[in-house]
ZATI-275307 format. One record per atom (N, C-alpha, C): atom name; residue in three letters; residue number from 1; x, y, z. Coordinates in nm, 2 decimals. Example, Ala and Ser with C-alpha at 12.3 -4.5 7.8 and 13.67 -1.06 7.14 Angstrom:
% residues 2
   at    aa     i       xx       yy       zz
    N   Ala     1     1.32    -0.57     0.78
   CA   Ala     1     1.23    -0.45     0.78
    C   Ala     1     1.32    -0.33     0.78
    N   Ser     2     1.28    -0.22     0.71
   CA   Ser     2     1.37    -0.11     0.71
    C   Ser     2     1.29     0.00     0.79
This chain:
% residues 139
   at    aa     i       xx       yy       zz
    N   Met     1     0.14    -4.34     0.38
   CA   Met     1     0.22    -4.27     0.33
    C   Met     1     0.25    -4.14     0.41
    N   Ala     2     0.38    -4.11     0.40
   CA   Ala     2     0.44    -3.97     0.50
    C   Ala     2     0.37    -3.85     0.46
    N   Lys     3     0.33    -3.75     0.52
   CA   Lys     3     0.29    -3.58     0.49
    C   Lys     3     0.39    -3.55     0.46
    N   Lys     4     0.43    -3.45     0.40
   CA   Lys     4     0.53    -3.33     0.37
    C   Lys     4     0.49    -3.25     0.34
    N   Val     5     0.52    -3.16     0.42
   CA   Val     5     0.47    -2.95     0.49
    C   Val     5     0.58    -2.93     0.42
    N   Leu     6     0.52    -2.82     0.32
   CA   Leu     6     0.61    -2.73     0.25
    C   Leu     6     0.61    -2.60     0.34
    N   Lys     7     0.69    -2.51     0.43
   CA   Lys     7     0.67    -2.39     0.47
    C   Lys     7     0.73    -2.30     0.37
    N   Val     8     0.66    -2.20     0.37
   CA   Val     8     0.71    -2.10     0.27
    C   Val     8     0.72    -1.90     0.35
    N   Ser     9     0.84    -1.91     0.36
   CA   Ser     9     0.84    -1.76     0.43
    C   Ser     9     0.91    -1.64     0.32
    N   Tyr    10     0.87    -1.55     0.32
   CA   Tyr    10     0.85    -1.42     0.21
    C   Tyr    10     0.96    -1.31     0.27
    N   Asp    11     0.99    -1.29     0.17
   CA   Asp    11     1.11    -1.16     0.25
    C   Asp    11     1.02    -1.04     0.14
    N   Tyr    12     0.98    -0.98     0.25
   CA   Tyr    12     0.87    -0.84     0.23
    C   Tyr    12     1.01    -0.72     0.25
    N   Asn    13     1.07    -0.71     0.11
   CA   Asn    13     1.15    -0.60     0.11
    C   Asn    13     1.06    -0.48     0.09
    N   Leu    14     0.99    -0.40     0.15
   CA   Leu    14     0.92    -0.30     0.09
    C   Leu    14     0.90    -0.20     0.22
    N   Ile    15     0.83    -0.06     0.16
   CA   Ile    15     0.80     0.04     0.27
    C   Ile    15     0.69     0.03     0.25
    N   Leu    16     0.61     0.01     0.40
   CA   Leu    16     0.46     0.02     0.37
    C   Leu    16     0.44     0.14     0.51
    N   Ile    17     0.36     0.25     0.40
   CA   Ile    17     0.27     0.35     0.50
    C   Ile    17     0.15     0.34     0.48
    N   Gly    18     0.05     0.37     0.61
   CA   Gly    18    -0.07     0.42     0.58
    C   Gly    18    -0.13     0.53     0.59
    N   Ile    19    -0.22     0.59     0.51
   CA   Ile    19    -0.30     0.69     0.50
    C   Ile    19    -0.42     0.70     0.56
    N   Val    20    -0.41     0.85     0.63
   CA   Val    20    -0.55     0.84     0.67
    C   Val    20    -0.64     0.98     0.61
    N   Thr    21    -0.74     0.99     0.55
   CA   Thr    21    -0.77     1.10     0.47
    C   Thr    21    -0.94     1.09     0.43
    N   Thr    22    -0.98     1.18     0.39
   CA   Thr    22    -1.12     1.20     0.35
    C   Thr    22    -1.14     1.20     0.21
    N   Leu    23    -1.03     1.25     0.13
   CA   Leu    23    -1.02     1.21    -0.02
    C   Leu    23    -1.04     1.11    -0.08
    N   Ser    24    -1.09     1.11    -0.20
   CA   Ser    24    -1.11     1.00    -0.32
    C   Ser    24    -0.97     0.93    -0.34
    N   Asp    25    -0.94     0.80    -0.40
   CA   Asp    25    -0.85     0.80    -0.47
    C   Asp    25    -0.79     0.90    -0.55
    N   Tyr    26    -0.86     0.95    -0.67
   CA   Tyr    26    -0.80     0.99    -0.77
    C   Tyr    26    -0.81     1.17    -0.69
    N   Arg    27    -0.82     1.19    -0.57
   CA   Arg    27    -0.85     1.33    -0.56
    C   Arg    27    -0.68     1.32    -0.48
    N   Leu    28    -0.69     1.19    -0.41
   CA   Leu    28    -0.57     1.23    -0.34
    C   Leu    28    -0.40     1.18    -0.45
    N   Cys    29    -0.42     1.09    -0.53
   CA   Cys    29    -0.34     1.10    -0.66
    C   Cys    29    -0.29     1.24    -0.71
    N   Trp    30    -0.39     1.33    -0.73
   CA   Trp    30    -0.37     1.48    -0.78
    C   Trp    30    -0.29     1.51    -0.68
    N   Phe    31    -0.35     1.51    -0.55
   CA   Phe    31    -0.24     1.61    -0.44
    C   Phe    31    -0.12     1.53    -0.48
    N   Leu    32    -0.07     1.41    -0.45
   CA   Leu    32     0.05     1.33    -0.44
    C   Leu    32     0.10     1.38    -0.56
    N   Asn    33     0.09     1.42    -0.66
   CA   Asn    33     0.11     1.45    -0.82
    C   Asn    33     0.19     1.57    -0.80
    N   Lys    34     0.09     1.67    -0.74
   CA   Lys    34     0.09     1.78    -0.75
    C   Lys    34     0.20     1.83    -0.67
    N   Gln    35     0.19     1.79    -0.54
   CA   Gln    35     0.23     1.86    -0.41
    C   Gln    35     0.43     1.78    -0.40
    N   Ser    36     0.36     1.65    -0.46
   CA   Ser    36     0.50     1.58    -0.39
    C   Ser    36     0.61     1.52    -0.51
    N   Gly    37     0.56     1.55    -0.64
   CA   Gly    37     0.66     1.54    -0.76
    C   Gly    37     0.63     1.38    -0.82
    N   Phe    38     0.49     1.31    -0.77
   CA   Phe    38     0.50     1.21    -0.81
    C   Phe    38     0.43     1.20    -0.94
    N   Glu    39     0.42     1.10    -1.02
   CA   Glu    39     0.31     1.07    -1.12
    C   Glu    39     0.27     0.95    -1.17
    N   Phe    40     0.16     0.94    -1.05
   CA   Phe    40     0.06     0.80    -1.04
    C   Phe    40    -0.03     0.81    -1.13
    N   Ile    41    -0.01     0.68    -1.19
   CA   Ile    41    -0.13     0.66    -1.28
    C   Ile    41    -0.21     0.48    -1.25
    N   Lys    42    -0.33     0.55    -1.31
   CA   Lys    42    -0.41     0.45    -1.24
    C   Lys    42    -0.42     0.30    -1.32
    N   Lys    43    -0.39     0.19    -1.24
   CA   Lys    43    -0.38     0.06    -1.29
    C   Lys    43    -0.51    -0.02    -1.31
    N   Glu    44    -0.50    -0.16    -1.35
   CA   Glu    44    -0.63    -0.22    -1.31
    C   Glu    44    -0.63    -0.24    -1.18
    N   Asp    45    -0.77    -0.28    -1.11
   CA   Asp    45    -0.81    -0.31    -0.98
    C   Asp    45    -0.77    -0.41    -0.95
    N   Leu    46    -0.70    -0.45    -0.80
   CA   Leu    46    -0.64    -0.54    -0.73
    C   Leu    46    -0.77    -0.64    -0.68
    N   Leu    47    -0.78    -0.76    -0.75
   CA   Leu    47    -0.87    -0.85    -0.69
    C   Leu    47    -0.82    -0.95    -0.58
    N   Leu    48    -0.88    -0.96    -0.47
   CA   Leu    48    -0.85    -1.05    -0.36
    C   Leu    48    -0.97    -1.15    -0.31
    N   Glu    49    -0.95    -1.26    -0.32
   CA   Glu    49    -1.06    -1.33    -0.28
    C   Glu    49    -1.08    -1.35    -0.13
    N   Asn    50    -1.12    -1.34     0.01
   CA   Asn    50    -1.11    -1.36     0.15
    C   Asn    50    -1.14    -1.52     0.18
    N   Ser    51    -1.12    -1.54     0.27
   CA   Ser    51    -1.12    -1.70     0.33
    C   Ser    51    -1.25    -1.74     0.33
    N   Ser    52    -1.40    -1.67     0.31
   CA   Ser    52    -1.49    -1.71     0.30
    C   Ser    52    -1.54    -1.68     0.14
    N   Gly    53    -1.45    -1.69     0.03
   CA   Gly    53    -1.51    -1.65    -0.10
    C   Gly    53    -1.54    -1.57    -0.14
    N   Leu    54    -1.57    -1.48    -0.10
   CA   Leu    54    -1.59    -1.33    -0.12
    C   Leu    54    -1.47    -1.25    -0.20
    N   Asp    55    -1.53    -1.20    -0.34
   CA   Asp    55    -1.42    -1.14    -0.42
    C   Asp    55    -1.42    -0.96    -0.38
    N   Ser    56    -1.31    -0.92    -0.35
   CA   Ser    56    -1.30    -0.76    -0.32
    C   Ser    56    -1.20    -0.72    -0.42
    N   Trp    57    -1.26    -0.58    -0.47
   CA   Trp    57    -1.16    -0.51    -0.54
    C   Trp    57    -1.14    -0.39    -0.49
    N   Phe    58    -1.00    -0.37    -0.50
   CA   Phe    58    -0.93    -0.23    -0.46
    C   Phe    58    -0.90    -0.15    -0.56
    N   Thr    59    -0.88    -0.04    -0.57
   CA   Thr    59    -0.85     0.06    -0.65
    C   Thr    59    -0.68     0.05    -0.66
    N   Arg    60    -0.57     0.08    -0.72
   CA   Arg    60    -0.48     0.10    -0.74
    C   Arg    60    -0.41     0.21    -0.85
    N   Tyr    61    -0.30     0.26    -0.78
   CA   Tyr    61    -0.22     0.34    -0.89
    C   Tyr    61    -0.07     0.31    -0.86
    N   Glu    62    -0.02     0.35    -0.95
   CA   Glu    62     0.15     0.31    -0.93
    C   Glu    62     0.25     0.41    -0.99
    N   Phe    63     0.33     0.46    -0.97
   CA   Phe    63     0.44     0.54    -1.01
    C   Phe    63     0.58     0.49    -1.00
    N   Glu    64     0.65     0.46    -1.12
   CA   Glu    64     0.77     0.46    -1.14
    C   Glu    64     0.89     0.53    -1.23
    N   Asn    65     0.96     0.60    -1.19
   CA   Asn    65     1.02     0.68    -1.26
    C   Asn    65     1.13     0.64    -1.37
    N   Gln    66     1.23     0.59    -1.32
   CA   Gln    66     1.33     0.51    -1.40
    C   Gln    66     1.35     0.35    -1.35
    N   Pro    67     1.41     0.28    -1.41
   CA   Pro    67     1.44     0.12    -1.36
    C   Pro    67     1.54     0.15    -1.25
    N   Gly    68     1.52     0.10    -1.12
   CA   Gly    68     1.62     0.06    -1.03
    C   Gly    68     1.55     0.23    -0.94
    N   Asp    69     1.49     0.27    -0.92
   CA   Asp    69     1.44     0.37    -0.89
    C   Asp    69     1.33     0.32    -0.82
    N   Pro    70     1.29     0.38    -0.66
   CA   Pro    70     1.17     0.32    -0.62
    C   Pro    70     1.09     0.31    -0.70
    N   His    71     0.96     0.19    -0.62
   CA   His    71     0.84     0.16    -0.76
    C   His    71     0.75     0.18    -0.62
    N   Tyr    72     0.64     0.29    -0.66
   CA   Tyr    72     0.55     0.32    -0.57
    C   Tyr    72     0.43     0.27    -0.62
    N   Ile    73     0.34     0.21    -0.52
   CA   Ile    73     0.18     0.17    -0.51
    C   Ile    73     0.12     0.21    -0.42
    N   Leu    74     0.02     0.29    -0.49
   CA   Leu    74    -0.11     0.31    -0.40
    C   Leu    74    -0.26     0.24    -0.40
    N   Ile    75    -0.25     0.18    -0.29
   CA   Ile    75    -0.39     0.11    -0.26
    C   Ile    75    -0.48     0.17    -0.17
    N   Ala    76    -0.61     0.14    -0.24
   CA   Ala    76    -0.73     0.20    -0.13
    C   Ala    76    -0.74     0.09    -0.02
    N   Asn    77    -0.74     0.11     0.10
   CA   Asn    77    -0.79    -0.01     0.20
    C   Asn    77    -0.91    -0.04     0.19
    N   Lys    78    -1.00     0.04     0.14
   CA   Lys    78    -1.13     0.03     0.17
    C   Lys    78    -1.17    -0.02     0.03
    N   Gly    79    -1.20    -0.18    -0.02
   CA   Gly    79    -1.24    -0.22    -0.12
    C   Gly    79    -1.40    -0.25    -0.10
    N   Asn    80    -1.45    -0.32    -0.20
   CA   Asn    80    -1.57    -0.37    -0.20
    C   Asn    80    -1.63    -0.52    -0.16
    N   Pro    81    -1.63    -0.58    -0.07
   CA   Pro    81    -1.69    -0.53     0.04
    C   Pro    81    -1.61    -0.53     0.17
    N   Ser    82    -1.46    -0.59     0.17
   CA   Ser    82    -1.39    -0.58     0.24
    C   Ser    82    -1.24    -0.48     0.23
    N   His    83    -1.20    -0.51     0.34
   CA   His    83    -1.04    -0.44     0.34
    C   His    83    -0.94    -0.50     0.31
    N   Phe    84    -0.81    -0.44     0.27
   CA   Phe    84    -0.72    -0.48     0.22
    C   Phe    84    -0.62    -0.56     0.31
    N   Leu    85    -0.64    -0.46     0.44
   CA   Leu    85    -0.58    -0.49     0.55
    C   Leu    85    -0.70    -0.46     0.67
    N   Pro    86    -0.77    -0.59     0.67
   CA   Pro    86    -0.85    -0.59     0.80
    C   Pro    86    -0.84    -0.54     0.91
    N   Glu    87    -0.70    -0.59     0.96
   CA   Glu    87    -0.67    -0.56     1.09
    C   Glu    87    -0.64    -0.39     1.10
    N   Lys    88    -0.63    -0.32     1.01
   CA   Lys    88    -0.58    -0.18     1.01
    C   Lys    88    -0.71    -0.11     0.94
    N   Lys    89    -0.84    -0.10     0.95
   CA   Lys    89    -0.98    -0.08     0.90
    C   Lys    89    -0.94     0.11     0.94
    N   Glu    90    -0.88     0.14     1.01
   CA   Glu    90    -0.86     0.30     1.03
    C   Glu    90    -0.81     0.36     0.89
    N   Ile    91    -0.73     0.30     0.84
   CA   Ile    91    -0.65     0.34     0.74
    C   Ile    91    -0.72     0.35     0.62
    N   Asp    92    -0.70     0.44     0.52
   CA   Asp    92    -0.79     0.45     0.40
    C   Asp    92    -0.69     0.41     0.28
    N   Phe    93    -0.60     0.43     0.28
   CA   Phe    93    -0.48     0.45     0.17
    C   Phe    93    -0.36     0.38     0.21
    N   Leu    94    -0.29     0.26     0.13
   CA   Leu    94    -0.14     0.21     0.21
    C   Leu    94    -0.08     0.27     0.07
    N   Leu    95     0.05     0.28     0.10
   CA   Leu    95     0.15     0.34     0.02
    C   Leu    95     0.27     0.21     0.03
    N   Val    96     0.27     0.17    -0.07
   CA   Val    96     0.39     0.07    -0.08
    C   Val    96     0.51     0.07    -0.17
    N   Val    97     0.61     0.11    -0.11
   CA   Val    97     0.76     0.14    -0.20
    C   Val    97     0.83     0.02    -0.18
    N   Lys    98     0.87    -0.05    -0.30
   CA   Lys    98     0.97    -0.11    -0.36
    C   Lys    98     1.08    -0.08    -0.37
    N   Glu    99     1.18    -0.15    -0.35
   CA   Glu    99     1.31    -0.10    -0.39
    C   Glu    99     1.38     0.01    -0.35
    N   Ala   100     1.33     0.05    -0.22
   CA   Ala   100     1.41     0.18    -0.13
    C   Ala   100     1.44     0.12    -0.02
    N   Gln   101     1.54     0.22     0.01
   CA   Gln   101     1.61     0.17     0.13
    C   Gln   101     1.53     0.23     0.28
    N   Lys   102     1.53     0.16     0.35
   CA   Lys   102     1.46     0.20     0.49
    C   Lys   102     1.48     0.35     0.55
    N   Gly   103     1.47     0.38     0.65
   CA   Gly   103     1.54     0.48     0.75
    C   Gly   103     1.53     0.62     0.68
    N   Asp   104     1.61     0.69     0.65
   CA   Asp   104     1.61     0.84     0.61
    C   Asp   104     1.53     0.84     0.50
    N   Phe   105     1.50     0.77     0.39
   CA   Phe   105     1.40     0.80     0.30
    C   Phe   105     1.26     0.76     0.36
    N   Gln   106     1.24     0.64     0.47
   CA   Gln   106     1.12     0.68     0.48
    C   Gln   106     1.07     0.75     0.56
    N   Phe   107     1.16     0.81     0.64
   CA   Phe   107     1.14     0.92     0.72
    C   Phe   107     1.12     1.05     0.65
    N   Lys   108     1.19     1.08     0.55
   CA   Lys   108     1.14     1.20     0.45
    C   Lys   108     1.04     1.21     0.40
    N   Leu   109     1.00     1.06     0.31
   CA   Leu   109     0.86     1.07     0.27
    C   Leu   109     0.72     1.05     0.36
    N   Ile   110     0.75     1.01     0.49
   CA   Ile   110     0.65     1.01     0.58
    C   Ile   110     0.62     1.19     0.58
    N   Asn   111     0.74     1.26     0.61
   CA   Asn   111     0.71     1.40     0.65
    C   Asn   111     0.67     1.48     0.51
    N   Lys   112     0.72     1.43     0.38
   CA   Lys   112     0.67     1.50     0.30
    C   Lys   112     0.52     1.45     0.27
    N   Leu   113     0.47     1.35     0.27
   CA   Leu   113     0.29     1.32     0.32
    C   Leu   113     0.22     1.39     0.37
    N   Arg   114     0.28     1.39     0.50
   CA   Arg   114     0.24     1.45     0.61
    C   Arg   114     0.16     1.62     0.57
    N   Lys   115     0.27     1.65     0.45
   CA   Lys   115     0.27     1.81     0.44
    C   Lys   115     0.14     1.83     0.35
    N   Ile   116     0.09     1.72     0.30
   CA   Ile   116    -0.01     1.74     0.19
    C   Ile   116    -0.13     1.75     0.24
    N   Glu   117    -0.21     1.87     0.17
   CA   Glu   117    -0.35     1.92     0.22
    C   Glu   117    -0.45     1.83     0.24
    N   Phe   118    -0.53     1.78     0.34
   CA   Phe   118    -0.62     1.68     0.37
    C   Phe   118    -0.61     1.57     0.39
    N   Val   119    -0.49     1.55     0.42
   CA   Val   119    -0.41     1.42     0.48
    C   Val   119    -0.42     1.44     0.63
    N   Asp   120    -0.49     1.36     0.68
   CA   Asp   120    -0.51     1.37     0.83
    C   Asp   120    -0.37     1.28     0.94
    N   Ala   121    -0.37     1.18     0.87
   CA   Ala   121    -0.25     1.09     0.93
    C   Ala   121    -0.17     1.01     0.84
    N   Val   122    -0.04     0.99     0.86
   CA   Val   122     0.05     0.92     0.78
    C   Val   122     0.10     0.81     0.91
    N   Leu   123     0.10     0.70     0.83
   CA   Leu   123     0.16     0.59     0.98
    C   Leu   123     0.27     0.51     0.92
    N   Ala   124     0.36     0.49     0.94
   CA   Ala   124     0.46     0.39     0.92
    C   Ala   124     0.42     0.28     1.02
    N   Leu   125     0.38     0.14     0.89
   CA   Leu   125     0.35    -0.01     0.90
    C   Leu   125     0.48    -0.12     0.92
    N   Glu   126     0.48    -0.20     1.00
   CA   Glu   126     0.57    -0.29     1.00
    C   Glu   126     0.50    -0.43     0.94
    N   Met   127     0.56    -0.46     0.83
   CA   Met   127     0.53    -0.59     0.80
    C   Met   127     0.50    -0.70     0.87
    N   Gly   128     0.61    -0.74     0.96
   CA   Gly   128     0.59    -0.83     1.04
    C   Gly   128     0.46    -0.84     1.16
    N   Thr   129     0.42    -0.73     1.18
   CA   Thr   129     0.30    -0.69     1.28
    C   Thr   129     0.17    -0.71     1.22
    N   Leu   130     0.18    -0.75     1.09
   CA   Leu   130     0.05    -0.76     0.99
    C   Leu   130     0.00    -0.91     0.98
    N   Lys   131    -0.13    -0.93     1.01
   CA   Lys   131    -0.19    -1.06     1.01
    C   Lys   131    -0.20    -1.13     0.87
    N   Ser   132    -0.22    -1.02     0.78
   CA   Ser   132    -0.29    -1.03     0.66
    C   Ser   132    -0.16    -0.97     0.57
    N   Arg   133    -0.03    -0.99     0.61
   CA   Arg   133     0.06    -0.92     0.53
    C   Arg   133     0.10    -1.05     0.39
    N   Glu   134     0.01    -1.14     0.40
   CA   Glu   134     0.03    -1.23     0.23
    C   Glu   134    -0.01    -1.20     0.12
    N   Asn   135    -0.14    -1.05     0.16
   CA   Asn   135    -0.19    -0.96     0.05
    C   Asn   135    -0.12    -0.91    -0.01
    N   Phe   136     0.05    -0.89     0.04
   CA   Phe   136     0.13    -0.80    -0.07
    C   Phe   136     0.21    -0.90    -0.16
    N   Ile   137     0.18    -0.97    -0.15
   CA   Ile   137     0.24    -1.11    -0.23
    C   Ile   137     0.23    -1.07    -0.38
    N   Ile   138     0.10    -1.03    -0.43
   CA   Ile   138     0.03    -1.01    -0.53
    C   Ile   138     0.08    -0.89    -0.64
    N   Leu   139     0.16    -0.77    -0.53
   CA   Leu   139     0.19    -0.68    -0.58
    C   Leu   139     0.35    -0.67    -0.69
């Protein structure tokens, strides 16, 4: 019997921004809410199982203003015991923006995040360069 292989490619239509900070997740959300006009709300933690069978939990916050507006998801990159993006261990948090246009919107958002006190670095990440981009399918 002949084998059939199913190849699936996903369209990652989202903006991904890495945030480097010493703040805890709830303190970062407080600064984001206060200084940038967001209203992040704590959601259920994300559970990922890695290739060796270990479960990792990652804190998650979300903000969506109106239906059709961009949907923001803040995820801690450092879980217990691994990373959401193992190839980007230097990043503390990932800000995922769904339903938004890249370009000017992304540039303005990065500049807004860089103005937040205690945020050390803000980086635009490209999904095509990430080995573990399949982790974003669950969002």
